[in-house]
Backbone of each chain as nested JSON, in Angstrom:
{
  "chains": [
    {"id": "A", "residues": [
      {"number": 1, "name": "UNK", "atoms": {"N": [-37.447, -21.258, 33.856], "CA": [-38.388, -19.515, 34.098], "C": [-37.417, -18.756, 33.663]}},
      {"number": 2, "name": "UNK", "atoms": {"N": [-38.27, -18.256, 33.253], "CA": [-37.619, -16.62, 32.34], "C": [-36.815, -15.954, 33.43]}},
      {"number": 3, "name": "UNK", "atoms": {"N": [-34.883, -15.318, 33.427], "CA": [-34.275, -14.706, 34.23], "C": [-34.845, -13.032, 33.4]}},
      {"number": 4, "name": "UNK", "atoms": {"N": [-35.069, -12.126, 34.714], "CA": [-35.58, -10.982, 34.42], "C": [-34.12, -10.28, 34.363]}},
      {"number": 5, "name": "UNK", "atoms": {"N": [-33.176, -10.553, 35.035], "CA": [-31.818, -10.278, 35.356], "C": [-31.052, -10.167, 34.768]}},
      {"number": 6, "name": "UNK", "atoms": {"N": [-30.797, -8.994, 34.019], "CA": [-29.322, -9.878, 33.584], "C": [-28.487, -9.531, 33.419]}},
      {"number": 7, "name": "UNK", "atoms": {"N": [-27.034, -9.37, 34.285], "CA": [-26.013, -8.486, 34.756], "C": [-25.485, -7.339, 34.149]}},
      {"number": 8, "name": "UNK", "atoms": {"N": [-25.662, -7.683, 32.627], "CA": [-24.865, -6.952, 31.981], "C": [-25.373, -5.787, 31.248]}},
      {"number": 9, "name": "UNK", "atoms": {"N": [-27.237, -6.438, 30.748], "CA": [-27.794, -5.183, 30.417], "C": [-27.793, -4.332, 31.517]}},
      {"number": 10, "name": "UNK", "atoms": {"N": [-27.727, -4.479, 32.927], "CA": [-28.376, -3.105, 33.591], "C": [-27.302, -3.076, 34.742]}},
      {"number": 11, "name": "UNK", "atoms": {"N": [-26.36, -3.438, 33.998], "CA": [-24.821, -1.865, 34.148], "C": [-24.852, -2.177, 36.202]}},
      {"number": 12, "name": "UNK", "atoms": {"N": [-24.761, -3.599, 36.212], "CA": [-25.474, -3.322, 37.839], "C": [-23.369, -2.677, 38.357]}},
      {"number": 13, "name": "UNK", "atoms": {"N": [-22.494, -2.779, 37.644], "CA": [-21.303, -2.654, 38.052], "C": [-21.463, -0.942, 38.816]}},
      {"number": 14, "name": "UNK", "atoms": {"N": [-22.349, 0.141, 37.841], "CA": [-22.347, 1.157, 38.043], "C": [-23.483, 1.912, 39.606]}},
      {"number": 15, "name": "UNK", "atoms": {"N": [-23.519, 0.529, 39.988], "CA": [-24.275, 0.857, 40.871], "C": [-23.853, 1.322, 42.118]}},
      {"number": 16, "name": "UNK", "atoms": {"N": [-24.459, 1.917, 43.776], "CA": [-23.263, 1.888, 44.964], "C": [-22.889, 0.311, 45.175]}},
      {"number": 17, "name": "UNK", "atoms": {"N": [-21.46, 0.795, 45.927], "CA": [-21.961, -1.184, 45.694], "C": [-21.681, -0.759, 47.253]}},
      {"number": 18, "name": "UNK", "atoms": {"N": [-21.101, -2.802, 47.765], "CA": [-21.973, -3.307, 49.771], "C": [-23.646, -2.9, 49.791]}},
      {"number": 19, "name": "UNK", "atoms": {"N": [-24.384, -2.651, 48.428], "CA": [-25.587, -2.581, 48.88], "C": [-26.437, -3.432, 48.456]}},
      {"number": 20, "name": "UNK", "atoms": {"N": [-27.18, -4.261, 48.954], "CA": [-27.513, -5.751, 48.61], "C": [-29.171, -5.346, 47.592]}},
      {"number": 21, "name": "UNK", "atoms": {"N": [-29.067, -5.6, 46.172], "CA": [-30.215, -5.026, 45.28], "C": [-30.648, -6.56, 44.982]}},
      {"number": 22, "name": "UNK", "atoms": {"N": [-32.601, -6.505, 45.151], "CA": [-33.121, -7.811, 44.838], "C": [-34.081, -7.851, 43.642]}},
      {"number": 23, "name": "UNK", "atoms": {"N": [-33.632, -8.783, 42.429], "CA": [-34.736, -7.729, 41.464], "C": [-35.988, -8.276, 41.718]}},
      {"number": 24, "name": "UNK", "atoms": {"N": [-36.901, -7.121, 40.54], "CA": [-38.264, -7.065, 41.275], "C": [-39.191, -8.408, 40.557]}},
      {"number": 25, "name": "UNK", "atoms": {"N": [-40.024, -9.159, 41.362], "CA": [-40.783, -9.881, 40.903], "C": [-42.27, -9.571, 39.951]}},
      {"number": 26, "name": "UNK", "atoms": {"N": [-42.192, -9.926, 38.971], "CA": [-43.108, -10.108, 38.309], "C": [-43.307, -10.985, 38.277]}},
      {"number": 27, "name": "UNK", "atoms": {"N": [-45.156, -11.09, 37.799], "CA": [-46.419, -11.46, 38.074], "C": [-46.534, -12.702, 36.727]}},
      {"number": 28, "name": "UNK", "atoms": {"N": [-46.227, -13.813, 37.124], "CA": [-45.567, -15.034, 35.818], "C": [-46.575, -16.354, 36.149]}},
      {"number": 29, "name": "UNK", "atoms": {"N": [-47.829, -15.603, 36.864], "CA": [-48.8, -16.641, 37.238], "C": [-48.724, -17.997, 38.738]}},
      {"number": 30, "name": "UNK", "atoms": {"N": [-49.568, -18.3, 38.693], "CA": [-49.796, -19.468, 39.252], "C": [-49.695, -20.55, 39.63]}},
      {"number": 31, "name": "UNK", "atoms": {"N": [-48.741, -21.509, 40.546], "CA": [-48.704, -23.01, 40.791], "C": [-50.018, -23.765, 40.07]}},
      {"number": 32, "name": "UNK", "atoms": {"N": [-49.749, -25.142, 39.149], "CA": [-51.159, -25.478, 39.493], "C": [-51.345, -26.02, 40.103]}},
      {"number": 33, "name": "UNK", "atoms": {"N": [-50.51, -26.783, 40.825], "CA": [-51.843, -27.301, 41.873], "C": [-51.496, -27.203, 43.73]}},
      {"number": 34, "name": "UNK", "atoms": {"N": [-52.248, -26.47, 43.679], "CA": [-52.138, -25.263, 45.193], "C": [-52.071, -25.996, 46.237]}},
      {"number": 35, "name": "UNK", "atoms": {"N": [-52.719, -27.655, 46.262], "CA": [-51.708, -28.281, 47.568], "C": [-49.867, -28.735, 47.543]}},
      {"number": 36, "name": "UNK", "atoms": {"N": [-49.478, -29.163, 46.829], "CA": [-48.32, -28.73, 46.197], "C": [-48.055, -27.379, 46.299]}},
      {"number": 37, "name": "UNK", "atoms": {"N": [-48.251, -26.34, 46.706], "CA": [-48.297, -24.89, 46.828], "C": [-48.085, -25.166, 47.944]}},
      {"number": 38, "name": "UNK", "atoms": {"N": [-48.636, -25.312, 48.791], "CA": [-49.175, -25.626, 50.003], "C": [-47.912, -25.742, 50.981]}},
      {"number": 39, "name": "UNK", "atoms": {"N": [-47.797, -26.999, 50.406], "CA": [-46.686, -27.852, 51.2], "C": [-45.468, -27.528, 51.109]}},
      {"number": 40, "name": "UNK", "atoms": {"N": [-45.085, -26.695, 49.573], "CA": [-44.072, -26.763, 49.483], "C": [-44.131, -24.977, 50.139]}},
      {"number": 41, "name": "UNK", "atoms": {"N": [-45.254, -24.587, 50.793], "CA": [-44.731, -22.913, 50.953], "C": [-45.178, -21.991, 49.963]}},
      {"number": 42, "name": "UNK", "atoms": {"N": [-45.114, -21.486, 48.576], "CA": [-45.255, -20.54, 48.191], "C": [-46.263, -20.874, 46.922]}},
      {"number": 43, "name": "UNK", "atoms": {"N": [-47.055, -20.146, 46.15], "CA": [-47.995, -20.515, 45.203], "C": [-47.128, -19.978, 43.343]}},
      {"number": 44, "name": "UNK", "atoms": {"N": [-45.868, -19.152, 44.2], "CA": [-45.629, -18.84, 43.264], "C": [-44.312, -19.779, 42.867]}},
      {"number": 45, "name": "UNK", "atoms": {"N": [-44.341, -20.085, 41.252], "CA": [-42.918, -21.366, 41.009], "C": [-41.653, -20.355, 40.881]}},
      {"number": 46, "name": "UNK", "atoms": {"N": [-41.625, -18.515, 40.602], "CA": [-40.29, -18.496, 40.81], "C": [-39.591, -18.135, 42.02]}},
      {"number": 47, "name": "UNK", "atoms": {"N": [-40.642, -18.154, 43.164], "CA": [-40.187, -17.83, 44.898], "C": [-39.895, -19.586, 45.11]}},
      {"number": 48, "name": "UNK", "atoms": {"N": [-39.87, -20.866, 44.619], "CA": [-40.181, -22.014, 45.17], "C": [-38.717, -22.516, 45.004]}},
      {"number": 49, "name": "UNK", "atoms": {"N": [-37.929, -21.991, 46.243], "CA": [-35.974, -22.04, 45.786], "C": [-35.74, -23.042, 47.223]}},
      {"number": 50, "name": "UNK", "atoms": {"N": [-36.075, -24.75, 46.674], "CA": [-35.55, -25.07, 47.97], "C": [-34.157, -25.037, 48.209]}},
      {"number": 51, "name": "UNK", "atoms": {"N": [-33.687, -25.114, 49.757], "CA": [-32.46, -25.216, 49.522], "C": [-32.001, -26.887, 49.772]}},
      {"number": 52, "name": "UNK", "atoms": {"N": [-30.391, -27.249, 49.632], "CA": [-30.254, -28.635, 49.548], "C": [-29.386, -28.794, 49.912]}},
      {"number": 53, "name": "UNK", "atoms": {"N": [-28.379, -27.288, 50.543], "CA": [-27.38, -27.64, 51.666], "C": [-26.642, -26.96, 50.247]}},
      {"number": 54, "name": "UNK", "atoms": {"N": [-26.795, -26.481, 49.053], "CA": [-25.536, -26.128, 48.506], "C": [-26.047, -25.206, 47.563]}},
      {"number": 55, "name": "UNK", "atoms": {"N": [-25.807, -25.151, 46.238], "CA": [-26.166, -23.727, 45.732], "C": [-27.581, -23.906, 44.955]}},
      {"number": 56, "name": "UNK", "atoms": {"N": [-28.509, -23.101, 45.139], "CA": [-30.333, -22.851, 44.993], "C": [-30.213, -23.24, 44.197]}},
      {"number": 57, "name": "UNK", "atoms": {"N": [-31.751, -24.025, 43.863], "CA": [-32.074, -24.916, 43.023], "C": [-32.952, -24.147, 42.248]}},
      {"number": 58, "name": "UNK", "atoms": {"N": [-33.201, -22.879, 42.511], "CA": [-35.05, -22.419, 41.61], "C": [-34.734, -21.701, 40.559]}}
    ]},
    {"id": "B", "residues": [
      {"number": 1, "name": "UNK", "atoms": {"N": [-67.198, -37.142, 68.249], "CA": [-67.444, -37.096, 67.894], "C": [-66.835, -37.443, 66.599]}},
      {"number": 2, "name": "UNK", "atoms": {"N": [-67.118, -38.364, 65.581], "CA": [-65.813, -38.955, 65.129], "C": [-65.83, -37.594, 64.296]}},
      {"number": 3, "name": "UNK", "atoms": {"N": [-65.691, -37.16, 62.957], "CA": [-65.927, -36.269, 61.744], "C": [-65.958, -36.716, 60.525]}},
      {"number": 4, "name": "UNK", "atoms": {"N": [-66.748, -36.319, 59.582], "CA": [-66.716, -37.427, 58.765], "C": [-65.113, -36.677, 57.386]}},
      {"number": 5, "name": "UNK", "atoms": {"N": [-64.571, -37.728, 56.305], "CA": [-63.645, -37.605, 55.554], "C": [-64.276, -36.565, 54.619]}},
      {"number": 6, "name": "UNK", "atoms": {"N": [-65.473, -36.162, 54.459], "CA": [-65.442, -35.098, 53.376], "C": [-65.554, -33.275, 54.238]}},
      {"number": 7, "name": "UNK", "atoms": {"N": [-66.494, -33.658, 55.705], "CA": [-65.518, -32.255, 56.282], "C": [-64.26, -32.241, 56.471]}},
      {"number": 8, "name": "UNK", "atoms": {"N": [-63.746, -32.909, 56.68], "CA": [-61.731, -32.763, 56.697], "C": [-61.393, -32.471, 55.406]}},
      {"number": 9, "name": "UNK", "atoms": {"N": [-62.378, -32.696, 54.086], "CA": [-61.708, -32.799, 53.275], "C": [-61.629, -30.999, 53.017]}},
      {"number": 10, "name": "UNK", "atoms": {"N": [-62.896, -31.204, 53.257], "CA": [-63.517, -29.148, 52.725], "C": [-62.447, -28.352, 53.718]}},
      {"number": 11, "name": "UNK", "atoms": {"N": [-62.442, -29.05, 55.107], "CA": [-61.496, -27.867, 55.574], "C": [-60.466, -27.671, 55.354]}},
      {"number": 12, "name": "UNK", "atoms": {"N": [-59.399, -28.619, 54.587], "CA": [-58.395, -28.643, 54.045], "C": [-58.425, -27.943, 52.736]}},
      {"number": 13, "name": "UNK", "atoms": {"N": [-59.117, -27.821, 52.24], "CA": [-59.561, -27.07, 50.706], "C": [-59.811, -25.001, 51.498]}},
      {"number": 14, "name": "UNK", "atoms": {"N": [-60.073, -24.624, 51.647], "CA": [-60.569, -24.021, 52.502], "C": [-59.177, -23.971, 53.775]}},
      {"number": 15, "name": "UNK", "atoms": {"N": [-58.699, -24.187, 53.637], "CA": [-57.246, -24.298, 54.656], "C": [-56.305, -23.737, 53.176]}},
      {"number": 16, "name": "UNK", "atoms": {"N": [-56.162, -24.479, 52.496], "CA": [-55.363, -23.876, 51.36], "C": [-55.7, -22.875, 50.672]}},
      {"number": 17, "name": "UNK", "atoms": {"N": [-56.97, -22.318, 50.609], "CA": [-57.111, -21.491, 49.255], "C": [-56.649, -19.958, 50.422]}},
      {"number": 18, "name": "UNK", "atoms": {"N": [-57.182, -20.312, 51.541], "CA": [-56.36, -19.003, 52.964], "C": [-55.207, -19.168, 52.174]}},
      {"number": 19, "name": "UNK", "atoms": {"N": [-54.04, -19.907, 51.996], "CA": [-52.625, -19.553, 52.13], "C": [-53.001, -18.696, 50.631]}},
      {"number": 20, "name": "UNK", "atoms": {"N": [-53.118, -19.182, 49.436], "CA": [-53.76, -19.345, 48.359], "C": [-53.855, -16.917, 48.531]}},
      {"number": 21, "name": "UNK", "atoms": {"N": [-55.05, -17.258, 49.026], "CA": [-54.894, -15.754, 48.785], "C": [-54.347, -14.661, 50.291]}},
      {"number": 22, "name": "UNK", "atoms": {"N": [-53.779, -15.38, 50.49], "CA": [-52.294, -14.911, 51.858], "C": [-51.453, -14.396, 50.779]}},
      {"number": 23, "name": "UNK", "atoms": {"N": [-50.741, -15.252, 49.688], "CA": [-50.137, -15.74, 49.36], "C": [-49.891, -14.023, 47.819]}},
      {"number": 24, "name": "UNK", "atoms": {"N": [-51.839, -14.244, 47.119], "CA": [-51.909, -13.12, 46.662], "C": [-51.735, -11.872, 47.112]}},
      {"number": 25, "name": "UNK", "atoms": {"N": [-52.163, -12.066, 48.779], "CA": [-51.991, -10.232, 49.258], "C": [-50.676, -9.989, 49.698]}},
      {"number": 26, "name": "UNK", "atoms": {"N": [-49.874, -10.438, 49.557], "CA": [-48.407, -10.465, 50.05], "C": [-47.569, -9.952, 48.606]}},
      {"number": 27, "name": "UNK", "atoms": {"N": [-48.263, -10.801, 47.42], "CA": [-47.717, -10.49, 46.567], "C": [-48.426, -8.769, 45.79]}},
      {"number": 28, "name": "UNK", "atoms": {"N": [-49.571, -8.406, 46.109], "CA": [-50.173, -7.303, 45.914], "C": [-50.347, -5.995, 46.459]}},
      {"number": 29, "name": "UNK", "atoms": {"N": [-50.072, -5.982, 47.591], "CA": [-49.07, -4.942, 48.526], "C": [-47.663, -4.87, 48.409]}},
      {"number": 30, "name": "UNK", "atoms": {"N": [-46.814, -4.873, 47.436], "CA": [-45.738, -5.045, 47.002], "C": [-46.281, -4.286, 45.015]}},
      {"number": 31, "name": "UNK", "atoms": {"N": [-46.98, -4.717, 44.474], "CA": [-47.903, -4.569, 43.493], "C": [-48.932, -4.191, 42.629]}},
      {"number": 32, "name": "UNK", "atoms": {"N": [-49.392, -3.214, 43.655], "CA": [-50.57, -2.985, 43.77], "C": [-51.469, -2.359, 43.016]}},
      {"number": 33, "name": "UNK", "atoms": {"N": [-50.736, -2.229, 41.556], "CA": [-51.438, -2.074, 40.334], "C": [-51.34, -3.244, 38.868]}},
      {"number": 34, "name": "UNK", "atoms": {"N": [-50.99, -4.562, 39.991], "CA": [-50.894, -5.952, 39.011], "C": [-52.19, -6.198, 38.572]}},
      {"number": 35, "name": "UNK", "atoms": {"N": [-52.721, -5.958, 37.65], "CA": [-54.104, -6.522, 37.497], "C": [-54.519, -7.937, 37.554]}},
      {"number": 36, "name": "UNK", "atoms": {"N": [-53.768, -9.183, 36.979], "CA": [-54.2, -10.528, 36.472], "C": [-53.801, -10.705, 38.21]}},
      {"number": 37, "name": "UNK", "atoms": {"N": [-52.952, -10.461, 39.042], "CA": [-52.91, -10.86, 40.246], "C": [-54.536, -10.623, 41.346]}},
      {"number": 38, "name": "UNK", "atoms": {"N": [-54.714, -9.228, 40.782], "CA": [-56.085, -8.958, 40.997], "C": [-57.456, -9.682, 41.0]}},
      {"number": 39, "name": "UNK", "atoms": {"N": [-56.669, -9.874, 39.866], "CA": [-58.458, -11.285, 39.082], "C": [-58.185, -12.227, 39.551]}},
      {"number": 40, "name": "UNK", "atoms": {"N": [-57.147, -13.068, 40.05], "CA": [-56.776, -13.801, 40.474], "C": [-57.014, -14.117, 42.149]}},
      {"number": 41, "name": "UNK", "atoms": {"N": [-56.608, -13.339, 42.792], "CA": [-57.321, -12.649, 44.098], "C": [-59.032, -12.593, 44.14]}},
      {"number": 42, "name": "UNK", "atoms": {"N": [-59.698, -12.358, 43.183], "CA": [-61.04, -12.097, 43.117], "C": [-61.998, -12.961, 42.934]}},
      {"number": 43, "name": "UNK", "atoms": {"N": [-60.769, -13.88, 42.056], "CA": [-61.539, -15.209, 42.021], "C": [-61.248, -15.995, 42.764]}},
      {"number": 44, "name": "UNK", "atoms": {"N": [-60.394, -16.521, 42.873], "CA": [-60.365, -17.415, 44.406], "C": [-61.144, -17.213, 45.602]}},
      {"number": 45, "name": "UNK", "atoms": {"N": [-60.888, -15.146, 46.235], "CA": [-62.021, -15.044, 47.75], "C": [-63.071, -15.528, 47.38]}},
      {"number": 46, "name": "UNK", "atoms": {"N": [-63.46, -15.992, 45.972], "CA": [-65.501, -15.822, 45.657], "C": [-65.522, -17.386, 45.565]}},
      {"number": 47, "name": "UNK", "atoms": {"N": [-64.22, -18.013, 45.252], "CA": [-64.449, -19.892, 45.486], "C": [-64.129, -19.889, 47.212]}},
      {"number": 48, "name": "UNK", "atoms": {"N": [-64.002, -19.555, 47.63], "CA": [-63.473, -19.315, 49.176], "C": [-64.664, -19.14, 49.96]}},
      {"number": 49, "name": "UNK", "atoms": {"N": [-65.642, -17.771, 49.216], "CA": [-66.735, -17.689, 50.154], "C": [-68.089, -18.228, 50.559]}},
      {"number": 50, "name": "UNK", "atoms": {"N": [-67.574, -19.464, 48.554], "CA": [-68.674, -20.301, 48.306], "C": [-68.713, -21.251, 49.655]}},
      {"number": 51, "name": "UNK", "atoms": {"N": [-67.066, -21.929, 49.797], "CA": [-66.742, -23.022, 50.567], "C": [-67.342, -22.534, 52.268]}},
      {"number": 52, "name": "UNK", "atoms": {"N": [-67.064, -21.612, 52.108], "CA": [-66.914, -21.258, 53.929], "C": [-68.432, -21.15, 53.944]}},
      {"number": 53, "name": "UNK", "atoms": {"N": [-69.513, -20.998, 52.952], "CA": [-70.72, -20.303, 53.104], "C": [-71.242, -22.265, 53.129]}},
      {"number": 54, "name": "UNK", "atoms": {"N": [-70.891, -22.742, 52.144], "CA": [-71.668, -24.215, 52.142], "C": [-71.065, -24.874, 53.018]}},
      {"number": 55, "name": "UNK", "atoms": {"N": [-70.153, -24.895, 53.365], "CA": [-69.229, -25.962, 54.935], "C": [-69.625, -25.536, 56.275]}},
      {"number": 56, "name": "UNK", "atoms": {"N": [-70.276, -23.843, 56.401], "CA": [-71.661, -23.681, 57.042], "C": [-72.502, -24.096, 57.329]}},
      {"number": 57, "name": "UNK", "atoms": {"N": [-73.228, -24.357, 56.268], "CA": [-75.067, -24.674, 55.922], "C": [-74.654, -26.085, 56.415]}},
      {"number": 58, "name": "UNK", "atoms": {"N": [-74.012, -27.4, 56.212], "CA": [-73.503, -28.32, 56.101], "C": [-72.862, -28.606, 57.524]}},
      {"number": 59, "name": "UNK", "atoms": {"N": [-71.934, -28.226, 58.16], "CA": [-71.46, -28.891, 59.367], "C": [-71.612, -28.604, 60.365]}},
      {"number": 60, "name": "UNK", "atoms": {"N": [-71.085, -26.868, 60.37], "CA": [-70.907, -26.037, 61.447], "C": [-70.37, -24.169, 61.051]}},
      {"number": 61, "name": "UNK", "atoms": {"N": [-71.087, -23.071, 61.349], "CA": [-69.998, -22.124, 60.976], "C": [-68.429, -21.93, 61.063]}},
      {"number": 62, "name": "UNK", "atoms": {"N": [-67.9, -21.723, 60.778], "CA": [-66.719, -21.003, 60.344], "C": [-66.124, -19.465, 61.347]}},
      {"number": 63, "name": "UNK", "atoms": {"N": [-67.023, -18.506, 60.787], "CA": [-67.147, -17.102, 61.347], "C": [-68.66, -17.279, 61.932]}},
      {"number": 64, "name": "UNK", "atoms": {"N": [-68.505, -16.579, 62.981], "CA": [-69.352, -15.492, 63.147], "C": [-70.124, -14.775, 62.453]}},
      {"number": 65, "name": "UNK", "atoms": {"N": [-70.401, -14.39, 61.638], "CA": [-71.278, -13.847, 60.476], "C": [-71.85, -15.27, 59.902]}},
      {"number": 66, "name": "UNK", "atoms": {"N": [-70.735, -16.431, 59.783], "CA": [-72.135, -17.621, 58.677], "C": [-72.723, -18.036, 59.877]}},
      {"number": 67, "name": "UNK", "atoms": {"N": [-72.681, -17.493, 61.166], "CA": [-73.469, -17.939, 62.137], "C": [-75.547, -17.843, 62.176]}},
      {"number": 68, "name": "UNK", "atoms": {"N": [-75.429, -16.616, 61.586], "CA": [-76.872, -16.054, 61.294], "C": [-77.862, -17.303, 61.404]}},
      {"number": 69, "name": "UNK", "atoms": {"N": [-78.287, -17.742, 61.974], "CA": [-79.85, -18.21, 61.921], "C": [-80.716, -17.549, 62.373]}},
      {"number": 70, "name": "UNK", "atoms": {"N": [-82.185, -18.629, 62.18], "CA": [-83.658, -18.463, 62.922], "C": [-83.936, -18.687, 63.174]}},
      {"number": 71, "name": "UNK", "atoms": {"N": [-83.527, -19.766, 63.472], "CA": [-83.727, -21.652, 63.95], "C": [-83.142, -22.003, 64.961]}},
      {"number": 72, "name": "UNK", "atoms": {"N": [-81.866, -21.977, 64.533], "CA": [-81.09, -22.417, 66.331], "C": [-79.372, -21.656, 66.365]}},
      {"number": 73, "name": "UNK", "atoms": {"N": [-79.293, -21.279, 66.833], "CA": [-77.948, -20.768, 67.582], "C": [-77.069, -21.915, 66.978]}},
      {"number": 74, "name": "UNK", "atoms": {"N": [-75.834, -22.053, 66.345], "CA": [-75.053, -22.909, 65.718], "C": [-73.587, -22.745, 66.067]}},
      {"number": 75, "name": "UNK", "atoms": {"N": [-73.115, -21.472, 66.818], "CA": [-71.659, -21.129, 66.589], "C": [-70.892, -21.878, 67.377]}},
      {"number": 76, "name": "UNK", "atoms": {"N": [-71.707, -22.123, 68.484], "CA": [-70.681, -23.056, 69.574], "C": [-70.913, -24.972, 68.681]}},
      {"number": 77, "name": "UNK", "atoms": {"N": [-70.999, -24.874, 67.918], "CA": [-71.525, -25.979, 67.12], "C": [-70.129, -26.884, 66.709]}},
      {"number": 78, "name": "UNK", "atoms": {"N": [-69.026, -25.732, 66.793], "CA": [-67.64, -26.78, 66.114], "C": [-67.18, -27.793, 66.982]}},
      {"number": 79, "name": "UNK", "atoms": {"N": [-66.679, -28.888, 66.721], "CA": [-66.025, -29.42, 67.246], "C": [-64.211, -28.488, 68.333]}},
      {"number": 80, "name": "UNK", "atoms": {"N": [-64.314, -28.521, 69.768], "CA": [-62.719, -27.893, 70.316], "C": [-62.241, -28.435, 70.043]}},
      {"number": 81, "name": "UNK", "atoms": {"N": [-60.975, -27.557, 69.561], "CA": [-60.372, -28.008, 68.484], "C": [-59.262, -29.562, 69.093]}},
      {"number": 82, "name": "UNK", "atoms": {"N": [-59.472, -29.081, 70.939], "CA": [-58.763, -30.972, 71.267], "C": [-59.419, -31.914, 71.631]}},
      {"number": 83, "name": "UNK", "atoms": {"N": [-61.24, -31.973, 71.118], "CA": [-62.013, -32.841, 70.827], "C": [-61.814, -33.813, 69.319]}},
      {"number": 84, "name": "UNK", "atoms": {"N": [-62.444, -35.003, 69.694], "CA": [-61.975, -35.329, 68.419], "C": [-60.945, -36.35, 67.738]}},
      {"number": 85, "name": "UNK", "atoms": {"N": [-60.725, -36.574, 66.691], "CA": [-59.853, -36.917, 65.529], "C": [-58.94, -35.833, 65.0]}},
      {"number": 86, "name": "UNK", "atoms": {"N": [-58.897, -34.833, 65.648], "CA": [-58.178, -33.564, 64.874], "C": [-57.036, -33.39, 65.625]}}
    ]}
  ]
}
């Protein structure tokens, strides 16, 4: 999954602190199998981030 | 009135396409200029419309506008949620 957010290049250290920033979602196509997407809860592979109790795996 | 597997499969597929259209709607709400997403939405909306039309002809109308008929009023033909095996 191509990572659109590069902390260094976007100079995030210049942004106001204590704010939440959500990288913009780019249209990267849909999942192959809609039945599986229906079960996982999204048809966008970039948003398929199963919670495993530890670090996010998506 | 037990429901045949083909009927259940079609309903399942229509439900999945509803989900796909909902997802694309959520994306397009925040990305209104995204052409590729719009094309996907139009594509799957057409497929879903055809599937609901076919289903309504084969089994019973899923929406009131698909209940149009000149021979028999079939809007009440759908099994009630607590009927049958669903």
